[in-house]
VEXSEFI-623764 format. One record per atom (N, C-alpha, C): x, y, z; residue in one letter. Coordinates in steps of 0.02 Angstrom, whole numbers, plus 50000, padded with zeros to 5 digits. Atoms other than C-alpha are relative to their C-alpha. Layout:
// residues N
XYZA ...
// end
This chain:
// residues 257
500014996150062M 476375268647680M 500614998549956M 499395000950039F 478165264947630F 500334993450017F 499575005849989D 479255249547609D 500685002750020D 499404997049974F 480745254047717F 500644997149968F 499425002750035A 481885243247608A 499995002149927A 500104998250070S 481315251447447S 500535005049977S 499534995150028P 482435261747330P 499805007250018P 500234993349983L 481355276747375L 500315002350066L 499724998249935I 481975276347555I 500745001549993I 499294998950012V 483775274947497V 500115006949968V 499954993650034L 483505289847382L 499875005850048L 500164994749951L 482705300247521L 500585001050049L 499434999649954V 484165296247637V 500585003849967V 499454996750036G 485435301547506G 499875007549990G 500184993050010I 484515317747467I 500045003850066I 499994996849935A 484335321547652A 500715001550022A 499304998849980F 486205319547683F 500295005949962F 499744994450041L 486665331147538L 499665006650019L 500354993949978S 485345343447598S 500315002750064S 499684997949937G 486155343747770G 500665003449987G 499374996950019V 487835347547691V 499885007149975V 500174993550028G 487035361947597G 499785005050053G 500264995549948I 486215369047754I 500555004050033I 499474996549963T 487835373047845T 500575002349956T 499484997850045T 488915375747691T 499815006549965T 500224994150038V 487905388247589V 499315002550021V 500654997749976G 486225389547680G 499414996549968G 500595003050032P 484915384347551P 500094992749983P 499935007250013G 485075365547571G 499394996150021G 500585003649974G 483565360247672G 499414999749953G 500574999950047I 482385364647531I 499974993649959I 500015006250039F 482915348647442F 499624994450036F 500405004849962V 482135338347582V 499265001149985V 500694998350014T 480495347547556T 499804998149929T 500135001650070I 480605345647367I 499954992449990I 500015007350006A 480985327047384A 499364997050028A 500615002649969L 479535323847502L 499395001649956L 500564998050043Y 478365333347384Y 500004996049934Y 499965003050067S 478995325647221S 500004992350000S 499905007250001L 479365307747273L 499494996150042L 500505003549958T 477955303847397T 499305002849985T 500684997850013P 476055304947386P 499685003950057P 500294996749942I 475835313947552I 499755007049983I 500294993450012S 474845330147564S 500525005450009S 499544994449993S 475685347147553S 500095001950073S 499954998649929G 475305349747737G 500484995350036G 499555004949970T 476185333647785T 500715000949976T 499334998550026V 477645338147672V 500325005550043V 499734994449963A 477875354747761A 500104998250074A 499945001749929G 477545347947936G 500564995250014G 499475005049991T 478715333147917T 500695003249990T 499374996650013A 480095343947843A 500205004350059A 499854995649943H 479965356447985H 500214996050062H 499815004249942A 480065342448114A 500744998149997A 499295001750007T 481775337648045T 500445006250009T 499594993949997F 482365355748040F 500115002450072F 499874998249930I 482205357548230I 500684997450021I 499365003149981A 483645345448256A 500585003049962A 499454997350039T 484695352148113T 500175007150022T 499884993249976G 484475369848177G 500405000050065G 499645000549937L 485065364748350L 500734998149989L 499315002350014V 486585355548282V 500395005549965V 499674994650036G 486995369648162G 500185005850046G 499874994649952T 486845382548302T 500594998350044T 499455002249957A 487995372448415A 500675000349962A 499395000050040A 489255370848274A 500285007049992A 499774993150010Y 489325389548241Y 500165003650065Y 499784997449935V 489415393548427V 500714997650013V 499345003049989H 490905381748435H 500545003649958H 499504996850044S 491765390448288S 500045007550010S 499924993149980G 491455407748361G 499555005249968G 500404995050035E 490235416048241E 499435002850042E 500574997849960L 488865417248373L 500205002450070L 499774998149934K 489935422948519K 500035007650011K 499994992849991T 489885441748486T 499325002750021T 500624996949979T 488575453348559T 499565001649940T 500394998450060E 488045458948385E 499674993949970E 500275006150029A 487815441248323A 499414997350041A 500545002449956R 486775436348475R 499385004349995R 500564995450006A 485685451848461A 499644998849934A 500295001250066M 485415448548276M 499614993549999M 500335006549999A 484995430248305A 499355000250040A 500594999649957L 483775434248446L 499435003849966L 500514995950032L 482845447948352L 499704996549939L 500245003550060L 482735438048190L 499574994050019L 500365006049979S 482155422448282S 499315001650030S 500624998249967V 480835430648391V 499495002749950V 500464997150050S 480105440448245S 499734994849951S 500225005250047S 479955424448143S 499474995450028S 500465004649968I 478875415348270I 499285001049975I 500684998650023G 477245424048224G 499914998249927G 500035001750071G 477635422048039G 499954992549988G 500015007350008A 477945403348059A 499314997250015A 500675002349983L 476255400748143L 499495002049947L 500444997650054V 475375411248011V 500084995649938V 499865004150058G 476225401347873G 499734993050006G 500255006849989A 475775384447948A 499244999949995A 500734999650005Y 473955389847964Y 499785001049928Y 500184998550069A 473905396747787A 500084994049954A 499885005950041N 474555380247717N 499374995949989N 500615004050005S 472875372047752S 499535002449946S 500424997250052F 472095383347621F 500324999649931F 499635000450063V 473385379547486V 499964992949972V 500055006650031S 473075365147365S 500704997349984S 499355003050014R 474475352947323R 500325002949937R 499694997050059P 474735359747146P 500265007150012P 499774993249985I 474845377747210I 500604999850046I 499425000949956F 476025371947347F 500624998649958F 499445001650043G 477155364447213G 500235006049960G 499834994050038L 477075380447111L 500395005050043L 499674995349955L 477545391347260L 500694997550020L 499355003049983L 478945379347309L 500485000849942L 499584999150059G 479595380147132G 500235007149991G 499824992950005V 479565399147131V 500555001850050V 499504998649948V 480535400047294V 500674996849983V 499395003550019A 481795387047235A 500365003649943A 499714996650058T 482065395947069T 500305006850019T 499764993449979A 482225413247148A 500644999450042A 499415001049958T 483465406647276T 500604998049958T 499465002350043G 484485397747144G 500285005649957G 499774994450041L 484565413047031L 500405005150042L 499644995349956T 485105423947178T 500704997450015T 499345002949984I 486515411947222I 500475000649939I 499584999850060V 487155410647043V 500215007149983V 499854993050016Y 487055429347013Y 500525002850049Y 499544997449950R 487935433247176R 500714997449989R 499345002950008E 489365421347139E 500335001949934E 499734998550066R 489575425646955R 500105007549989R 499994992850015C 489225444346952C 500155004350061C 499924996049940G 489395449747132G 499345003350017G 500654997349979L 487905455447232L 500125005050057L 499894994849950S 488085471947321S 499405000350048S 500554999549952P 487055473447481P 499535005749983P 500484994750013L 485465483347458L 499935004650059L 500084996149938Y 485575489547638Y 500554997950047Y 499485001649951R 486915490447771R 499694999550069R 500335001149936L 486175482847927L 500445002150058L 499674998249937D 486645490548093D 499504998450055D 500485002449951V 485765480748229V 499995004350063V 499984995749941S 486265493648359S 499535006049992S 500454994450014R 485125506548276R 499274997549996R 500725001750000R 483215506748291R 499784998049929R 500195001550069E 483025506948102E 500234993049979E 499735006750017G 484135491648084G 499604994550033G 500405005149965R 483135482148215R 499314999149968R 500655000450033I 481505486348127I 500064996049935I 499895003650063V 482195480347959V 500094992550014V 499885007049984L 482805464248038L 499374996550024L 500635002849977G 481125461548124G 499524998549943G 500435001050059V 480175463647961V 500254994149959V 499705005550037V 481375451847874V 499844993450034V 500135006149963G 481155438948012G 499284997749994G 500715001750005F 479255439548008F 499834997449930F 500135002150069T 479215438147818T 500304993149986T 499685006550009L 480445423647819L 499614994650036L 500395004849961G 479395415147953G 499384997749962G 500605001750038I 477825415847846I 500174995349942I 499825004050059T 478685409047690T 500234993150020T 499745006549977S 479605395347783S 499454995750030S 500545003749969G 478085390447885G 499514997349950G 500485002050051L 476965389647732L 500254994249958L 499745004850050L 478115379447620L 500424994450030L 499605005349971G 479095368947744G 500725000249979G 499304999350017V 480775375747691V 500385002750061V 499634997949942G 482125378047821G 500165007449998G 499854993049996G 482505395447882G 500605002249958G 499414997950038P 484255396047803P 499895000449925P 500125000150072V 483525392747630V 499925007149973V 500114993250023I 482915410547613I 500305005250047I 499704995249952A 483675418447769A 500705002049980A 499304998450017V 485475417347710V 500045004949941V 499984995050054P 485195426047541P 499725006750022P 500304993849977A 484075438847626A 500475004050045A 499534996649954L 485355442747761L 500605002849963L 499444997550040V 486765444247635V 499805006449963V 500254994250036L 485695456747538L 499975006350044L 500024994249955I 485585467847692I 500675001050036I 499324998449978G 487455467547721G 500304995650054G 499735004549950V 487725452847840V 500524995449967V 499495004550029P 489365443247806P 499754992849996P 500265006650016M 489125425747737M 500004995250060M 499965004749944L 489735415447887L 499545002050057L 500454997649948L 488775426348009L 499284998849980L 500675001350024A 487215424847901A 499824992650008A 500115007349991L 487395405847902L 499884998450073L 500065001449928A 487615405748091A 499335002550028A 500634997149975V 486145417348129V 499404996249973V 500555003750031A 485035407648008A 499894993350034A 500085006349964Q 485365391648106Q 499575001050062Q 500394998549940V 484685399648264V 499275001349982V 500684998550021Q 483165406548174Q 499624993849980Q 500335006050025S 482805389648096S 499704995850057S 500275003749942V 482565382048270V 499325002750020V 500634996849981F 481205394548311F 499464998849948F 500495001050053I 480345393548142I 499754992849999I 500195007050005A 480385374548138A 499594997750060A 500375002149940T 479795372448318T 499275002449999T 500684997449999F 478285383748303F 499604997849939F 500355002650058A 477855378348126A 499804992750010A 500155007049986T 477955360048178T 499414999450048T 500564999949952T 476795363848324T 499355001249964T 500604998650038G 475545371348204G 499784994149958G 500165005850042Y 475635356348088Y 499794993950041Y 500205005549956L 475525344048232L 499265000750021L 500704998749982L 473885352148285L 499524998249944L 500415001850058Q 473255348748109Q 500084992649982Q 499875007050015G 473895330748112G 500424999049938G 499625000250063N 475125334347972N 500754999150010N 499295001749992V 476775327048033V 500074992449998V 499875007250004S 477395309747982S 500644998650039S 499435001449957V 478525303748122V 500484995249965V 499585004950035A 479155289048017A 500445003349948A 499614996650052L 479685299947872L 500505005050030L 499554995249966A 480425312947990A 500634996450025A 499425003949976A 481545299348063A 500444997849942A 499625002450059I 482045292747891I 500465005449972I 499594994750029V 482655309447828V 500385004050052V 499704995949947G 483105317347995G 500714998050018G 499335002249980L 484615306648040L 500535001549948L 499494998150049P 485555308247875P 500065007549991P 499984992750005L 485085326647872L 500475002850053L 499574997849945L 485945328948041L 500744998549984L 499315001850018A 487505319747980A 500265004949948A 499804995350052G 487555331147828G 500155006950028G 499894993449969V 487425346747937V 500705000550030V 499345000049969V 489005341948032V 500545000149946V 499515000250054V 489955337847872V 500035006849965V 500034993550034G 489365354147791G 500345005550039G 499674995049958W 489965364547938W 500764999549993W 499285000950009K 491705357047920K 500225002549931K 499844997950068V 491685360147732V 500025007749996V 500044992750003A 491185378447758A 500625003450028A 499404997049969H 492755381447862H 500664997549969H 499395002950028L 493985371047761L 500125002049927L 499924998650071V 493655375747580V 499595006249981V 500404994650028N 493015390047475N 499414996849962N 500565003650029P 491255384147433P 499695003449939P 500294996150055A 491035395847283A 499734995549945A 500235004450054K 490935381847154K 499394996050022K 500575003749974L 489755372047265L 499385004449999L 500564995350000K 488655387447281K 499695000649931K 500254999250068V 488525389547093V 499644993749977V 500325006350018A 488145371147067A 499324999350034A 500625000349962L 486825371747203L 499485004749970L 500464995250029G 486065387347126G 499704997649935G 500245002650064I 485945379346954I 499494994450010I 500475005549985V 485125363747026V 499335002750025V 500614997049974L 483875374447121L 499585003149944L 500364996950056V 483425384046962V 499654994649958V 500295005450042V 483155368046861V 499434996650035V 500535003549962V 482165359246997V 499415004750012V 500534995249988G 481195375047037G 499565001149939G 500394999050061L 480665377746857L 499584993849985L 500385006250011A 480145359446844A 499394999750046A 500565000049952L 479055361147000L 499485005249981L 500464994550016A 478295377546940A 499604998849936A 500345001150064M 477815370746770M 499424995050006M 
// end
């Protein structure tokens, strides 16, 4: 299907690397892989989502290991939060992967554009105006666990349907319910492993995973994840967040139109 020496492959590799940096730096980075596969290749929306999820399994594992190493996932609260969010997202991921087969390519692009735009606007608003949490999550309370479970299931459906990594929408959602940024990034890495694994399984059963494309974007994506983790701990990524948000809004609006 593709000439592996073509400029398209080089472009996909570059986008994948920058996406990986975004995943562990600010969360919503993996969506650019999905957008690139949809916009730059002729593959079906199902194959876009399935292939993207296949790459997110590895990035989720690497991201999780990185945040375990740096300590964000070593507390009892963090582990409980990651487990509950991850388990609740499994059913949603399978539902989303199944629902994708009923979504046409144009509608898929529209929905992807809406998610990208909404995510970008949230990032820019939070960094420029400040975004007060809508809810103070306490995972030790029954109410907090229910809220986190509902959030996980909803994120699983959206991610499974559109082939966007868990951190894309999980990080903004977790921040909105009072989870600190670094902890939200760490927990979202764990959740992404569960979402990607079960969503990929669903897409594999439909024959909608391109192993060749997954390999092309997967390796640079992994390299970017490691670089992004280092950036998140060495610098204040506020400017990067705003730039990423603006790009997401522009790209999202273009996809939705």
